[in-house]
Structure formats: structure tokens, C-alpha cells
Rosetta silent file (secondary structure, phi, psi, omega in degrees, C-alpha in Angstrom):
SEQUENCE: MKIAFKFLFCCLLTCLFVSSPLLAQPESDQRTEADPPVEEDDDRPLDDIVEKRIIVDRMVLPYQPLREADIFWEKKVWRIIDIREKMNLPFAYPEKPFFTILMDAAVNGDITVYSAEDDNFTARLEPDEVASMGANIDTVTTFDPETYEEQIQVVRNELNPEDVKRFRLKEIWFFDEETSTLQVRVLGIAPLLDRKDDQGNFLFEQPMFWAYYPECREILARFPVFMEGNDASTITWEDLMEMRFFSSYIYKESNVYDRRLTDYLTGVDLLLEADKIKQEIFNFEHDLWSY
SCORE:     score description
SCORE:     0.000 S_00000001
   1 L     0.000  -43.601  179.881  310.883  213.687  349.443 S_00000001
   2 H   -65.486  -37.218 -178.630  314.238  212.475  348.136 S_00000001
   3 H   -65.973  -41.364  178.696  313.262  208.865  348.793 S_00000001
   4 H   -64.333  -38.591  179.545  310.017  209.250  346.814 S_00000001
   5 H   -66.494  -41.495  177.471  311.872  210.893  343.929 S_00000001
   6 H   -63.613  -39.345  179.689  314.455  208.092  343.832 S_00000001
   7 H   -64.753  -40.308  178.153  311.691  205.464  343.866 S_00000001
   8 H   -67.427  -37.723  178.451  309.900  207.154  340.943 S_00000001
   9 H   -64.856  -40.550 -179.938  313.162  207.430  339.006 S_00000001
  10 H   -66.319  -38.178  178.384  313.879  203.729  339.505 S_00000001
  11 H   -63.598  -44.804  178.761  310.386  202.763  338.329 S_00000001
  12 H   -65.104  -37.857  178.855  310.754  204.802  335.141 S_00000001
  13 H   -65.976  -40.068  178.380  314.195  203.370  334.461 S_00000001
  14 H   -63.622  -44.348  179.585  312.914  199.832  334.948 S_00000001
  15 H   -64.206  -33.006 -178.975  310.017  200.380  332.531 S_00000001
  16 H   -69.769  -41.764  179.003  312.398  201.801  329.951 S_00000001
  17 H   -67.751  -34.703 -178.375  314.702  198.775  330.032 S_00000001
  18 H   -73.324  -39.272 -176.030  311.800  196.329  329.894 S_00000001
  19 H   -85.811  -19.111 -177.608  310.014  197.997  326.963 S_00000001
  20 H   -61.861  -39.420  176.787  313.081  198.874  324.888 S_00000001
  21 H   -62.916  -35.253  179.533  313.610  195.330  323.464 S_00000001
  22 H   -70.831  -36.624  177.772  309.971  195.249  322.348 S_00000001
  23 H   -70.378  -34.087 -177.614  310.270  198.646  320.713 S_00000001
  24 H   -80.703  -18.619 -177.650  313.491  197.743  318.986 S_00000001
  25 L   -66.417  127.898  179.795  312.173  194.420  317.781 S_00000001
  26 L   -63.893  155.609 -176.958  311.346  194.614  314.051 S_00000001
  27 H   -62.404  -33.947 -179.100  307.760  194.146  312.970 S_00000001
  28 H   -65.725  -30.666 -179.295  308.595  190.985  311.062 S_00000001
  29 H   -76.093  -17.309 -179.121  309.911  189.315  314.258 S_00000001
  30 H   -82.094   -6.807 -179.520  306.659  189.963  316.080 S_00000001
  31 L   -71.971  142.913  177.253  304.681  187.772  313.688 S_00000001
  32 L   -96.539  171.023 -179.864  303.498  184.443  314.984 S_00000001
  33 L   -66.092  -24.123 -178.431  303.369  181.158  313.141 S_00000001
  34 L   -76.970  -18.231 -178.907  299.622  181.566  312.684 S_00000001
  35 L   -71.701  147.194  178.793  300.061  184.777  310.690 S_00000001
  36 L   -70.637  151.045 -179.631  300.032  184.408  306.887 S_00000001
  37 L   -65.100  145.385  179.803  303.395  184.790  305.114 S_00000001
  38 L   -88.335  126.798  179.874  304.208  188.268  303.861 S_00000001
  39 L   -74.956  141.322 -179.677  304.699  188.411  300.124 S_00000001
  40 L   -75.656  145.267  179.548  307.918  189.963  298.940 S_00000001
  41 L   -66.419  147.216  177.652  307.699  193.208  297.023 S_00000001
  42 L   -69.965  131.691 -179.376  308.124  193.086  293.266 S_00000001
  43 L   -86.886    1.069  179.533  311.610  194.215  292.306 S_00000001
  44 L   -67.832  142.626  178.741  310.527  195.434  288.907 S_00000001
  45 L   -71.125  154.141 -179.581  311.051  199.168  288.368 S_00000001
  46 L   -77.698  123.925 -178.618  308.053  201.450  288.190 S_00000001
  47 L   -83.076   49.511  179.761  307.167  202.325  284.611 S_00000001
  48 L  -172.790  179.030  177.948  306.228  205.852  285.627 S_00000001
  49 L   -90.549  -23.349  176.923  307.330  208.699  287.901 S_00000001
  50 L  -141.762  158.917  173.980  304.681  207.955  290.538 S_00000001
  51 L   -83.978  114.940 -173.892  302.385  205.069  291.438 S_00000001
  52 L   -88.009  121.122 -176.961  298.973  206.145  290.175 S_00000001
  53 L  -123.637    2.042 -175.564  296.150  205.160  292.519 S_00000001
  54 H   -62.728  -46.560 -179.109  293.451  207.702  291.687 S_00000001
  55 H   -69.774  -38.027 -177.912  291.537  205.400  289.355 S_00000001
  56 H   -65.401  -40.112 -174.984  292.052  202.337  291.563 S_00000001
  57 H   -88.459   -6.784 -176.229  290.726  204.055  294.679 S_00000001
  58 L   -73.669  143.313  177.212  287.856  205.900  292.977 S_00000001
  59 L  -107.235  143.141 -179.952  284.318  204.789  293.748 S_00000001
  60 L   -84.593  124.506  179.393  281.503  204.818  291.202 S_00000001
  61 L   -77.247  133.480  178.125  278.619  206.997  292.306 S_00000001
  62 L   -67.945  157.065  177.353  275.196  205.369  291.932 S_00000001
  63 L   -64.611  152.797  175.376  272.595  206.951  289.702 S_00000001
  64 L   -67.126  131.545  179.555  270.202  209.395  291.240 S_00000001
  65 L   -63.047  143.391 -179.173  266.985  207.580  292.183 S_00000001
  66 L  -120.493  149.612  171.534  263.999  208.335  289.956 S_00000001
  67 L  -107.762  140.002 -179.677  260.268  208.210  290.493 S_00000001
  68 H   -58.560  -35.677 -178.420  258.010  207.076  287.705 S_00000001
  69 H   -68.246  -18.969 -179.199  255.700  210.030  288.392 S_00000001
  70 H   -88.543  -10.168  179.637  258.590  212.446  287.740 S_00000001
  71 E   -83.158  100.698 -177.639  259.334  211.144  284.236 S_00000001
  72 E   -78.012  -33.485 -176.380  257.365  213.573  282.081 S_00000001
  73 E  -156.884  144.903  175.640  258.688  212.315  278.720 S_00000001
  74 E  -151.539  156.835  178.867  261.060  209.669  277.431 S_00000001
  75 E  -150.084  132.097  176.349  262.295  208.212  274.151 S_00000001
  76 E   -88.163  137.679 -178.794  264.426  205.145  273.400 S_00000001
  77 E  -136.883  139.803  176.184  267.202  205.619  270.871 S_00000001
  78 E  -113.611  135.030 -176.718  269.685  203.187  269.344 S_00000001
  79 E  -124.458  166.926  174.316  273.069  204.398  268.147 S_00000001
  80 E  -122.664  127.934  173.076  276.142  203.117  266.302 S_00000001
  81 E  -108.213  116.013  178.362  279.678  203.863  267.528 S_00000001
  82 E  -100.976  114.823 -174.419  282.281  203.341  264.809 S_00000001
  83 L   -74.260   -5.834  176.573  285.733  203.075  266.343 S_00000001
  84 L   -82.518   -9.774  174.265  287.354  203.989  263.001 S_00000001
  85 L   -72.415  151.678 -173.659  286.206  207.587  263.413 S_00000001
  86 H   -60.030  -42.789 -177.784  288.865  209.954  264.701 S_00000001
  87 H   -67.887  -23.816 -176.068  287.038  210.824  267.905 S_00000001
  88 H   -98.479   10.114 -177.847  286.489  207.132  268.701 S_00000001
  89 H   -60.053  -31.936  176.736  290.104  205.980  268.227 S_00000001
  90 H   -57.602  -23.935  179.034  290.573  205.376  272.016 S_00000001
  91 H   -65.049  -24.632 -177.606  288.105  202.475  271.665 S_00000001
  92 H  -105.361   18.061 -179.104  290.739  200.689  269.557 S_00000001
  93 L   -58.070  121.119 -169.440  293.720  201.462  271.782 S_00000001
  94 L   -64.218  -25.654 -178.571  295.896  198.353  271.299 S_00000001
  95 L   -65.472  -40.712  177.495  297.051  198.038  274.932 S_00000001
  96 L  -153.783   86.095 -179.382  293.507  197.388  276.174 S_00000001
  97 L   -63.594  154.499 -179.389  290.748  197.779  273.563 S_00000001
  98 H   -59.656  -40.412 -179.692  287.244  198.555  274.785 S_00000001
  99 H   -63.915  -39.045  179.361  285.968  195.269  273.366 S_00000001
 100 H   -61.932  -36.146  178.260  288.634  193.289  275.240 S_00000001
 101 H   -63.914  -46.375  179.024  287.501  194.844  278.533 S_00000001
 102 H   -65.290  -43.235 -176.266  283.895  193.781  277.927 S_00000001
 103 H   -65.237  -45.288 -179.518  284.877  190.336  276.643 S_00000001
 104 H   -64.191  -40.020  179.641  287.182  189.540  279.554 S_00000001
 105 H   -65.454  -36.709  179.216  284.581  190.690  282.085 S_00000001
 106 H   -71.910  -40.052 -179.744  281.918  188.501  280.430 S_00000001
 107 H   -68.612  -38.276  179.721  284.183  185.427  280.222 S_00000001
 108 L   -78.486   -5.566 -179.718  285.316  185.824  283.858 S_00000001
 109 L    79.446   14.365  178.337  281.729  186.193  285.044 S_00000001
 110 L   -72.499  -28.915  176.238  282.227  189.755  286.328 S_00000001
 111 L  -131.392  158.783  176.916  279.226  190.904  284.282 S_00000001
 112 L  -103.049  127.537  178.002  276.190  189.159  282.862 S_00000001
 113 E  -112.284  160.725 -171.642  275.642  189.397  279.123 S_00000001
 114 E  -126.307  157.116 -177.433  272.501  188.579  277.196 S_00000001
 115 L   -61.810  146.917 -179.463  271.638  187.043  273.861 S_00000001
 116 L   -88.052    8.055  177.621  271.626  189.291  270.805 S_00000001
 117 L   -62.752  -31.067  171.886  268.397  187.771  269.511 S_00000001
 118 L  -144.905  173.486 -178.543  266.707  190.844  270.994 S_00000001
 119 L  -111.866   30.082  179.756  267.845  193.922  272.904 S_00000001
 120 L  -102.792    7.034  178.416  265.531  193.481  275.895 S_00000001
 121 L    57.719   54.284 -175.341  268.048  191.569  278.047 S_00000001
 122 L   -98.778  -52.161 -173.987  265.916  188.428  278.198 S_00000001
 123 L  -102.027  117.780  179.771  268.168  185.383  277.645 S_00000001
 124 E   -77.939  149.952  177.290  271.336  185.203  279.736 S_00000001
 125 E  -111.990  139.501  178.022  274.524  183.752  278.276 S_00000001
 126 L   -79.615  154.440 -179.723  276.939  181.580  280.210 S_00000001
 127 H   -56.975  -36.757  179.205  280.639  182.541  280.307 S_00000001
 128 H   -69.281  -29.508  174.711  281.658  179.492  278.251 S_00000001
 129 H   -66.228  -39.762  179.268  279.131  180.484  275.569 S_00000001
 130 H   -69.552  -37.271 -178.377  280.666  183.934  275.372 S_00000001
 131 H   -64.481  -30.046 -178.213  284.206  182.500  275.235 S_00000001
 132 L   -84.950   -7.046 -179.783  283.319  180.405  272.173 S_00000001
 133 L   -69.445  134.892  177.372  281.924  183.381  270.249 S_00000001
 134 L    80.742  -16.273  177.928  283.967  184.397  267.256 S_00000001
 135 L   -85.661  144.812  178.014  286.336  181.446  267.611 S_00000001
 136 E  -135.498  159.253 -177.461  286.453  178.826  264.875 S_00000001
 137 E  -115.024  127.817  178.832  288.143  175.485  264.437 S_00000001
 138 E  -120.069  157.500  173.599  290.190  174.616  261.361 S_00000001
 139 E  -108.457  131.182 -176.984  292.014  171.495  260.264 S_00000001
 140 E  -119.901  133.943  178.791  295.603  171.885  259.152 S_00000001
 141 E   -93.467  123.265  179.488  297.593  169.308  257.236 S_00000001
 142 E  -125.208  164.742  178.990  301.189  168.865  258.418 S_00000001
 143 E  -124.685  136.109  177.682  303.995  166.428  257.589 S_00000001
 144 L   -69.865  125.741 -176.817  306.272  164.661  260.023 S_00000001
 145 L   -67.170  -17.788 -177.639  309.873  165.776  259.210 S_00000001
 146 L   -96.097  -47.957 -176.343  311.262  162.330  259.984 S_00000001
 147 L   -98.098  -12.256 -177.907  308.686  159.917  258.532 S_00000001
 148 L    58.765   26.929  176.879  307.069  162.386  256.052 S_00000001
 149 L   -83.698  143.829 -179.883  303.719  161.057  257.123 S_00000001
 150 E   -79.792  132.549 -179.139  300.709  163.291  256.640 S_00000001
 151 E  -127.608  143.247  177.824  299.040  164.418  259.846 S_00000001
 152 E  -108.509  122.929  179.403  295.794  166.281  260.447 S_00000001
 153 E  -117.379  142.941  177.749  295.778  168.749  263.324 S_00000001
 154 E   -96.616  123.747 -176.923  292.848  170.663  264.729 S_00000001
 155 E  -117.203  133.915  177.781  293.616  174.350  265.308 S_00000001
 156 E  -101.558  119.120  178.546  291.404  176.731  267.281 S_00000001
 157 E   -95.420  115.688 -179.060  291.465  180.301  265.999 S_00000001
 158 L   -78.312  163.144 -178.259  290.584  182.774  268.724 S_00000001
 159 L   -69.422  133.948  177.341  288.641  185.940  268.118 S_00000001
 160 L   -91.161  118.647  179.636  290.651  188.885  266.868 S_00000001
 161 H   -58.102  -22.909 -179.523  289.582  192.122  268.666 S_00000001
 162 H   -69.878  -15.622  177.865  290.351  194.045  265.465 S_00000001
 163 H   -77.546  -10.761  177.277  287.360  192.356  263.832 S_00000001
 164 E   -99.149  105.102 -175.719  285.050  194.361  266.137 S_00000001
 165 E  -111.649  -11.699 -178.743  284.882  197.812  264.583 S_00000001
 166 E  -141.168  156.339  178.466  281.473  199.014  265.699 S_00000001
 167 E  -131.902  145.823  171.662  279.228  198.935  268.755 S_00000001
 168 E   -97.088  143.350 -178.232  275.487  199.331  269.218 S_00000001
 169 E  -128.618  127.793  174.773  274.271  201.535  272.006 S_00000001
 170 E  -110.524  125.815 -176.132  270.804  201.500  273.528 S_00000001
 171 E  -142.802  162.788  179.222  269.841  204.548  275.559 S_00000001
 172 E  -125.275  125.348  171.296  266.857  206.379  276.989 S_00000001
 173 E   -97.220  133.355 -178.706  266.367  210.134  276.908 S_00000001
 174 E  -147.454  156.557  176.470  263.939  211.409  279.531 S_00000001
 175 E  -109.041  122.109 -178.009  262.805  214.629  281.157 S_00000001
 176 E   -95.494  115.902 -179.819  262.881  214.647  284.955 S_00000001
 177 L   -68.080  -28.535 -177.395  260.255  216.946  286.448 S_00000001
 178 L   -66.377  -40.876  179.869  261.921  216.985  289.842 S_00000001
 179 L  -102.642   -6.575 -177.674  265.119  218.560  288.504 S_00000001
 180 L    53.742   47.084 -179.567  263.565  220.044  285.325 S_00000001
 181 E  -133.999  150.697  173.936  266.353  218.609  283.217 S_00000001
 182 E   -92.988  122.114 -176.256  266.630  216.445  280.117 S_00000001
 183 E  -124.986  166.488  177.840  268.845  213.474  280.912 S_00000001
 184 E  -138.981  140.494  175.409  270.099  210.361  279.164 S_00000001
 185 E  -133.158  132.509  177.304  271.082  206.956  280.489 S_00000001
 186 E   -79.268  133.640  179.904  272.747  204.177  278.545 S_00000001
 187 E   -99.784  -42.844 -174.912  271.024  200.804  278.924 S_00000001
 188 E  -151.725  157.232  177.654  273.121  198.412  276.858 S_00000001
 189 E  -130.942  134.394 -179.854  276.185  197.933  274.680 S_00000001
 190 E  -131.920  117.340  173.620  276.527  195.311  271.931 S_00000001
 191 E   -73.403  141.964  179.802  279.778  194.680  270.014 S_00000001
 192 E  -105.958  122.440 -177.894  279.335  193.983  266.291 S_00000001
 193 E   -99.205  131.362  177.212  281.529  191.222  264.836 S_00000001
 194 E   -75.686  128.474  176.346  282.538  191.244  261.188 S_00000001
 195 E  -101.926  132.452 -178.142  281.694  188.005  259.397 S_00000001
 196 E  -129.419  159.677  178.414  283.896  187.085  256.440 S_00000001
 197 L   -85.755 -172.772 -176.994  284.043  184.291  253.881 S_00000001
 198 L   -65.867  -23.627  178.861  286.915  181.861  253.353 S_00000001
 199 L   -89.476   -0.266  179.212  288.725  184.378  251.198 S_00000001
 200 L    88.236    9.820  179.768  288.530  187.084  253.860 S_00000001
 201 L   -83.445  139.930 -178.360  285.858  189.143  252.122 S_00000001
 202 E   -68.312  132.268  177.915  283.401  190.998  254.339 S_00000001
 203 E  -106.762  -58.779 -179.599  279.894  189.512  254.374 S_00000001
 204 E  -163.333  172.305  175.206  277.938  191.166  257.187 S_00000001
 205 E  -114.246  145.146 -173.327  278.235  192.234  260.816 S_00000001
 206 E  -133.072  130.806  176.391  276.549  190.397  263.634 S_00000001
 207 E   -68.232  135.641 -177.747  275.918  191.491  267.257 S_00000001
 208 L   -83.700  -51.720 -179.241  277.669  189.167  269.677 S_00000001
 209 L  -162.549  168.951  174.812  275.808  189.924  272.900 S_00000001
 210 E  -111.939  125.612  175.693  274.167  192.718  274.855 S_00000001
 211 E  -104.067  129.899 -179.828  275.880  193.923  278.015 S_00000001
 212 E   -74.571  110.908 -170.154  273.724  195.740  280.564 S_00000001
 213 H   -59.858  -46.145  179.727  275.569  199.024  280.993 S_00000001
 214 H   -53.193  -30.893  176.888  274.561  199.884  284.618 S_00000001
 215 H   -76.128  -25.781 -176.617  276.169  196.577  285.637 S_00000001
 216 H   -84.491   -9.659 -175.581  279.291  197.347  283.601 S_00000001
 217 H   -58.574  -43.035 -179.130  280.002  200.704  285.254 S_00000001
 218 H   -62.293  -38.233  179.606  282.099  199.205  288.044 S_00000001
 219 H   -71.124  -46.114 -177.575  284.246  197.331  285.520 S_00000001
 220 H   -64.808  -26.909 -178.937  284.628  200.269  283.118 S_00000001
 221 L   -74.480   -6.443 -179.295  285.649  202.532  285.996 S_00000001
 222 L   -93.646   -9.450 -174.471  288.802  200.451  286.571 S_00000001
 223 L  -117.649  127.168  179.568  290.375  201.095  283.167 S_00000001
 224 E   -75.995  159.488  177.321  291.774  204.443  282.026 S_00000001
 225 L  -106.520  135.296  177.748  291.132  205.891  278.601 S_00000001
 226 L   -72.347  121.590  178.934  294.028  207.045  276.452 S_00000001
 227 L  -110.914  123.839 -178.148  293.671  210.801  275.980 S_00000001
 228 L   -61.524  127.485  174.946  295.642  212.431  273.187 S_00000001
 229 L    90.661   -7.143 -179.082  298.126  214.992  274.489 S_00000001
 230 L  -150.040   96.558  179.441  297.853  214.113  278.213 S_00000001
 231 L   -74.511  -13.098  179.729  299.137  210.781  279.516 S_00000001
 232 L   -89.780    9.215 -178.351  298.336  211.892  283.074 S_00000001
 233 L   -66.405  139.784 -179.577  294.616  211.947  282.377 S_00000001
 234 L  -108.911   27.077  178.745  292.493  210.087  284.941 S_00000001
 235 L   -80.140  130.120  177.144  289.454  209.622  282.706 S_00000001
 236 E  -103.249  175.150  178.703  288.047  206.093  282.768 S_00000001
 237 H   -66.013  -30.629  176.910  285.675  204.392  280.380 S_00000001
 238 H   -68.322  -37.760  176.515  282.837  205.031  282.781 S_00000001
 239 H   -65.227  -43.052 -178.408  283.664  208.750  282.719 S_00000001
 240 H   -62.793  -41.139 -179.163  283.810  208.752  278.941 S_00000001
 241 H   -70.362  -38.563 -179.341  280.417  207.116  278.578 S_00000001
 242 H   -70.948  -34.321  176.813  278.771  209.405  281.139 S_00000001
 243 H   -82.470   -7.756 -179.527  280.290  212.522  279.550 S_00000001
 244 L    55.975   48.191 -179.433  279.341  211.129  276.116 S_00000001
 245 L   -91.375   60.743  178.924  282.808  211.845  274.796 S_00000001
 246 L  -151.144  163.269  178.812  282.307  209.772  271.645 S_00000001
 247 L  -105.193  137.878 -178.595  280.940  210.154  268.132 S_00000001
 248 L  -157.936  170.224  176.164  277.858  208.218  267.038 S_00000001
 249 E  -140.627  150.576 -176.949  274.802  208.323  264.840 S_00000001
 250 E   -83.071  132.909  175.477  271.239  207.168  265.375 S_00000001
 251 E  -117.690   -4.722  178.366  270.032  204.140  263.456 S_00000001
 252 E  -163.391  145.475  169.546  266.735  203.544  265.229 S_00000001
 253 E  -130.491  159.949  178.987  264.182  205.247  267.486 S_00000001
 254 L   -62.710  128.259 -178.398  261.169  203.786  269.211 S_00000001
 255 L  -149.075  164.984 -174.155  258.318  203.569  266.696 S_00000001
 256 L   -67.367  -27.324 -179.261  255.054  201.712  266.207 S_00000001
 257 L   -93.603   -6.306 -176.282  256.526  199.457  263.486 S_00000001
 258 L    55.507   41.452 -179.426  259.775  198.771  265.378 S_00000001
 259 L   -99.540  153.557  171.489  261.670  199.614  262.209 S_00000001
 260 L   -90.832  163.706  179.342  265.208  200.825  261.726 S_00000001
 261 H   -64.523  -31.126 -179.293  266.018  203.799  259.567 S_00000001
 262 H   -70.891  -14.011  179.360  267.718  201.511  257.066 S_00000001
 263 H   -74.145  -19.769 -178.510  264.427  199.688  256.484 S_00000001
 264 L  -140.430    5.241  178.595  262.958  202.626  254.619 S_00000001
 265 L  -138.699  152.334  176.849  265.808  205.087  253.955 S_00000001
 266 L  -142.979  163.321  172.202  269.207  204.973  252.220 S_00000001
 267 H    61.956 -137.374 -177.867  272.072  207.255  251.435 S_00000001
 268 H   -62.612  -37.276 -179.308  271.855  210.938  252.314 S_00000001
 269 H   -60.913  -31.982  178.189  268.230  210.601  253.421 S_00000001
 270 H   -66.609  -43.345  179.127  269.341  208.173  256.096 S_00000001
 271 H   -67.518  -39.248 -179.594  271.854  210.609  257.547 S_00000001
 272 H   -65.785  -38.906  179.687  269.392  213.501  257.386 S_00000001
 273 H   -67.603  -38.701  177.689  266.706  211.482  259.226 S_00000001
 274 H   -63.948  -41.586  177.626  269.196  210.504  261.941 S_00000001
 275 H   -67.652  -32.358  178.782  270.166  214.145  262.397 S_00000001
 276 H   -64.993  -40.911  178.820  266.480  215.115  262.442 S_00000001
 277 H   -62.798  -42.268 -179.950  265.812  212.724  265.364 S_00000001
 278 H   -63.109  -40.406 -179.959  268.763  214.235  267.279 S_00000001
 279 H   -69.960  -32.756  178.177  267.447  217.747  266.694 S_00000001
 280 H   -64.698  -38.195  178.294  263.951  216.763  267.827 S_00000001
 281 H   -66.652  -41.969  177.740  265.309  215.625  271.182 S_00000001
 282 H   -66.321  -41.189 -177.386  267.197  218.879  271.606 S_00000001
 283 H   -70.174  -27.064  178.713  264.255  220.992  270.522 S_00000001
 284 H   -59.329  -49.101  178.909  261.922  219.207  272.940 S_00000001
 285 H   -66.885  -38.261 -177.888  263.778  220.549  275.958 S_00000001
 286 H   -64.897  -36.305 -175.993  264.254  223.949  274.329 S_00000001
 287 H   -76.959  -11.496  179.253  260.536  224.305  273.629 S_00000001
 288 L   -74.816  -18.793 -175.310  259.595  223.646  277.258 S_00000001
 289 L  -110.280  146.837  177.054  260.971  227.005  278.288 S_00000001
 290 L  -112.738  138.551 -174.747  259.803  230.481  277.289 S_00000001
 291 L  -117.784    0.000    0.000  262.240  233.354  276.959 S_00000001
């Protein structure tokens, strides 16, 4: 019995001495030459009290599938979002404006944008076409400080995000019979660029492109929205659009003439008609139920 106990003790002691160098060996020493080099951590201090990962790790939930037979009623509506309104000020947040997010995604090829000739998403635009939008080329006359010779230089003026003050929104309101609810889904977003003359006077606004919103959801879910009074808010642009936490007004509804409200109304009548369309959508759902 004693001999068996001594033999077992020697085996355990031998295993301990053999495995201890491997356990004590740091993880970096166990890497082979075939392993990729480990990047050094950034020594910059964290500009916060914690590293925020909620938005980065969040996944975008897909829309609930719909059947055509369940759509009892629907109406297309076009809206205008003016970022100069108080409720829409987060759209113009200087650190990362909403337009810059869309523009960078379109230029990098993360999303596909379509020509503004129509709002049916028919003609695709290439990233280089989007990058050249809003930019202009000027010629500047300079003088060489040594020879005083006149020189002509070509200067490219990039688009200023502050020139985009409004967005068009295309959406569909529909009644789902399966859930017995009135729902809305955004189809497209189009930034409106201010066009000015040589003196800087405003001429008109022009849509740059149409971005298909369902494709943009993944991109918009990566960027937080600045919320007044709470810097710890985890609301993203995708959350804001789905919660409809913005101010807008209707400028067009689906009609047989495909006309906008501005084609036959002005002034106060225009605002009243836009509010009338909004109330009709609300009253439609209300009238389906009896109390």
C-alpha cells in the first residue's frame, strides 16, 4: 500500500514540474512565427468614464414579414424635415451631421443611392458620381512672391454640409389585418442642397440623391444621436427614425395627378391641407373601431 502511494505521489510531482513551465509561460511567448503580429494598444486616454459598447454590439432587428393579402389599406406620403426646427437640431450636430453619415456611406459604397430624377429608386449612382455632387471648381489668380508672375490655380471646393438644411422623406402608411394595427415604414431619404448664385444669394434647393432607407438601417444604427440633457443616451439614428422622433410636414400624397400641395395651394392653405392629410390618416384607424 505504501509503495503504491509513493508511486502515485511521484507521478503527480513529475507532472507538476513538467507542466509548470508551460503554465508560467506568458501568452505572448506561445505565439509562433506564423501567427499575425499583435497590435499594440492605443495609449490615448479614454474620453469618458467607461468604454461604451452598447451601440457597437447592438443588432438591427429585421422588419416583420408582411403578406400582400394582409395589407387592407395603404397610402404613400412625402414629407419635409427641416433641421432648423428645434426638435430637429440633432440632425445638424456638428460632430457628425446626419447628412455626413449618408454621404460618407454612399461615397464608400456601403449603401446604394439612386438618381433624384424620380423617387422610384430606378437609376443607381456610382460612388464617384456621389462624391462629385455639390463640389465645384474655381480658378484663383495668385502671384509668385519672388518673380511677381501671375499664376492661375484650379481650386476644388468641397460640399459644405451646412448647405443641406432639409431632407425629403418618402413613407408608406398601411393597415395590417394580421395584427390589426396601422403602421408606417420609411422608404427613402433625399437630402436637399441649397443652390446659390455667385454672390451667395439663395436660388433654389435641389435633391441630391435618394437613399433606400431599409438598406441604410445598418449604417444608421452605428451612430448615436445627441440627446439634450442626457449624454449617456444610447439612441441611434435608426432608433430615432423608427420612433419618429422628428418634426416634419407633408408636402405630397399619392394622387391621380401626381401633384404636390405647392402646385395648387400657397400660404396658410398649404399648411392646413398638410394637417388635413395627417388627420385623415389618424381618423382612418380610429374609424375602423366602434366604441
